[in-house]
C-alpha positions as CSV (number, residue, x, y, z in Angstrom):
1,M,104.0,15.9,130.4
2,N,101.6,13.7,128.6
3,P,98.5,15.5,127.2
4,I,95.1,15.4,128.9
5,I,92.1,14.7,126.7
6,T,88.5,14.6,127.8
7,V,86.2,12.0,126.2
8,A,82.5,12.6,126.6
9,L,80.1,9.8,125.7
10,T,76.5,10.8,124.9
11,G,73.4,8.9,123.8
12,A,73.9,8.7,120.1
13,S,74.4,5.4,118.4
14,G,78.1,4.6,118.0
15,M,79.3,3.7,121.5
16,P,82.0,1.5,120.0
17,Y,83.7,4.6,118.6
18,G,83.9,6.3,122.0
19,L,85.2,3.2,123.9
20,R,87.8,2.4,121.2
21,L,89.0,6.0,121.4
22,I,89.4,5.7,125.1
23,E,91.3,2.4,124.7
24,C,93.7,3.9,122.1
25,L,94.3,7.0,124.2
26,I,95.3,4.9,127.2
27,R,97.6,2.8,125.0
28,A,99.2,6.0,123.7
29,K,99.9,7.0,127.4
30,V,97.6,10.0,127.2
31,R,95.9,11.1,130.4
32,V,92.1,10.7,129.9
33,Y,89.1,12.3,131.6
34,V,85.8,10.6,130.9
35,V,82.3,12.0,131.3
36,Y,79.1,10.3,130.1
37,S,75.4,11.2,129.9
38,Q,72.4,9.4,131.3
39,A,71.5,8.3,127.8
40,A,74.9,6.8,127.2
41,H,74.0,4.2,129.8
42,V,71.2,3.0,127.6
43,V,73.2,3.0,124.4
44,A,76.2,1.2,125.9
45,K,73.9,-1.6,127.2
46,Q,72.0,-1.8,123.9
47,E,75.0,-1.8,121.5
48,L,77.7,-3.5,123.6
49,G,76.0,-5.2,126.5
50,L,78.1,-3.0,128.7
51,V,76.7,-1.6,132.0
52,L,78.2,1.8,132.8
53,P,78.3,2.2,136.6
54,P,76.3,5.2,137.9
55,R,79.0,6.2,140.4
56,A,82.1,7.9,138.9
57,S,84.5,6.0,141.2
58,D,83.1,2.6,140.1
59,A,83.2,3.7,136.5
60,E,86.8,4.8,136.9
61,R,87.7,1.4,138.3
62,M,85.9,-0.4,135.5
63,F,87.5,1.6,132.7
64,S,91.0,1.4,134.2
65,E,90.8,-2.4,134.5
66,R,89.2,-2.8,131.1
67,Y,91.9,-0.8,129.3
68,G,94.9,-1.3,131.6
69,A,95.3,2.3,132.6
70,K,98.1,3.2,134.9
71,R,97.4,4.7,138.3
72,G,96.0,8.2,137.8
73,Q,96.0,8.0,134.0
74,L,92.2,7.8,133.8
75,R,89.6,9.8,135.7
76,V,85.8,9.7,135.5
77,F,83.6,12.6,136.5
78,G,79.9,12.7,137.2
79,R,77.6,14.8,135.0
80,E,77.0,17.2,137.9
81,D,80.5,17.3,139.2
82,W,81.1,21.1,139.0
83,F,84.4,20.8,140.8
84,A,85.9,18.7,138.0
85,P,88.9,20.3,136.3
86,V,87.1,20.4,133.0
87,A,84.5,22.8,134.4
88,S,86.9,25.7,134.6
89,G,89.0,27.6,132.2
90,S,91.7,27.9,134.9
91,N,92.5,24.1,134.5
92,P,91.3,22.9,131.0
93,P,92.5,19.7,129.3
94,D,94.5,19.9,126.1
95,A,91.6,18.7,124.0
96,M,88.1,17.3,124.2
97,V,86.1,14.8,122.1
98,I,82.4,14.2,122.3
99,C,82.0,10.7,120.8
100,P,79.4,9.7,119.9
101,C,77.7,13.1,119.9
102,T,73.9,13.5,119.9
103,M,72.3,16.3,118.0
104,G,70.9,17.5,121.3
105,T,74.4,17.9,122.8
106,L,75.7,19.4,119.6
107,A,72.8,22.0,119.7
108,A,73.4,22.8,123.3
109,V,77.2,23.4,122.7
110,A,76.4,25.5,119.7
111,A,74.1,27.6,121.8
112,G,76.6,28.0,124.6
113,L,74.6,26.2,127.2
114,S,76.2,24.7,130.2
115,D,73.4,22.6,131.9
116,N,75.6,19.6,132.6
117,L,79.4,18.9,132.8
118,I,79.6,17.8,129.2
119,E,78.2,21.0,127.9
120,R,80.2,23.1,130.3
121,A,83.5,21.3,129.4
122,A,82.8,21.9,125.7
123,D,82.1,25.5,126.4
124,V,85.4,25.9,128.2
125,M,87.3,24.4,125.3
126,L,85.8,26.9,122.9
127,K,86.3,29.9,125.1
128,E,89.9,28.9,125.9
129,G,90.7,28.2,122.2
130,R,91.4,24.5,122.8
131,K,90.7,21.6,120.5
132,L,87.1,20.4,120.5
133,V,86.1,17.5,118.3
134,L,82.5,16.5,117.9
135,V,81.7,13.1,116.4
136,P,78.0,13.1,115.4
137,R,76.4,9.8,114.4
138,E,73.1,10.8,112.8
139,T,71.5,10.5,109.3
140,P,70.1,12.4,107.6
141,F,71.0,15.8,108.9
142,S,68.3,18.4,109.1
143,S,68.9,22.1,108.3
144,L,69.0,22.8,112.0
145,H,71.7,20.1,112.5
146,L,73.8,21.6,109.7
147,E,73.4,25.2,110.9
148,N,74.5,24.1,114.4
149,M,77.5,22.4,112.9
150,L,78.4,25.4,110.9
151,R,78.1,27.6,114.0
152,L,80.5,25.3,115.9
153,T,83.0,25.2,113.1
154,R,83.0,28.9,113.0
155,A,83.6,28.9,116.7
156,G,86.7,26.8,116.2
157,A,85.4,23.2,116.8
158,V,86.0,20.3,114.5
159,I,82.9,18.4,113.2
160,L,84.1,14.8,112.4
161,P,81.0,12.7,111.5
162,A,81.3,8.9,112.1
163,N,81.5,8.2,108.4
164,P,84.0,5.4,107.8
165,G,85.7,5.0,104.4
166,F,86.2,1.8,102.5
167,Y,89.4,2.4,100.5
168,H,91.4,0.5,103.2
169,K,89.2,-2.6,102.4
170,P,87.7,-3.3,105.8
171,K,87.0,-6.9,106.6
172,R,85.4,-6.5,110.0
173,V,83.1,-4.0,111.8
174,E,86.2,-3.2,114.0
175,D,88.0,-2.0,110.9
176,L,85.2,0.5,110.3
177,V,85.4,1.7,113.9
178,D,89.2,2.1,113.7
179,F,88.9,4.2,110.5
180,V,86.9,6.8,112.4
181,V,89.0,6.6,115.6
182,A,92.2,7.0,113.5
183,R,90.9,10.3,112.1
184,I,90.0,11.5,115.6
185,L,93.5,10.6,116.8
186,D,95.0,12.4,113.9
187,H,93.2,15.6,114.8
188,L,94.3,15.2,118.4
189,G,97.9,14.8,117.3
190,V,98.1,11.3,118.9
191,K,100.2,8.8,117.1
192,H,98.6,5.4,116.2
193,E,98.9,2.5,113.9
194,L,95.2,1.7,113.4
195,M,95.3,1.6,109.7
196,R,97.5,2.2,106.6
197,R,97.4,5.8,105.3
198,W,96.4,6.7,101.8
199,G,99.3,6.2,99.5
200,E,101.2,3.8,101.7
201,E,102.1,0.4,100.3
202,H,99.6,-2.3,100.9
């Protein structure tokens, strides 16, 4: 069966990373669960002019049409939907990515809080030993940020900051986005052709 990956969108700057990740996962025939925070509404509108529907069913329809998802391939859950599969260790997805990830969300996950579905889903991933990738988009990092990242790394999570490289000679903003998304996909074990790898012929 195709893997199931949860993508959580929070209110950090960097919404293009999260949406491009969803698009690439759909193209790779991965089953995708999507959850987004209230602040993600503001960032999506500010950065992309995209209005995220408040109702999960409407958002599911929008994402499915936007990325050509097959029937049942993509599901969207509300922030307080405690009956969602991601809320329980008895039915966890194969991996989860919080992209972009605010420092507030990162801190909550590091502290083991479960005040909303995003935090609970991340907590489930850690306790079940599943892959959890957090993509913070912040600069500079305070000592508190760094300590929380270290705590999460020790708990088994992957901290993958949205720091694009330049050795692939990007020509567009989309090339920088794809660089980060490619690294996320690598950690998820999802095949892609977003960019040439280091050492490959140019």
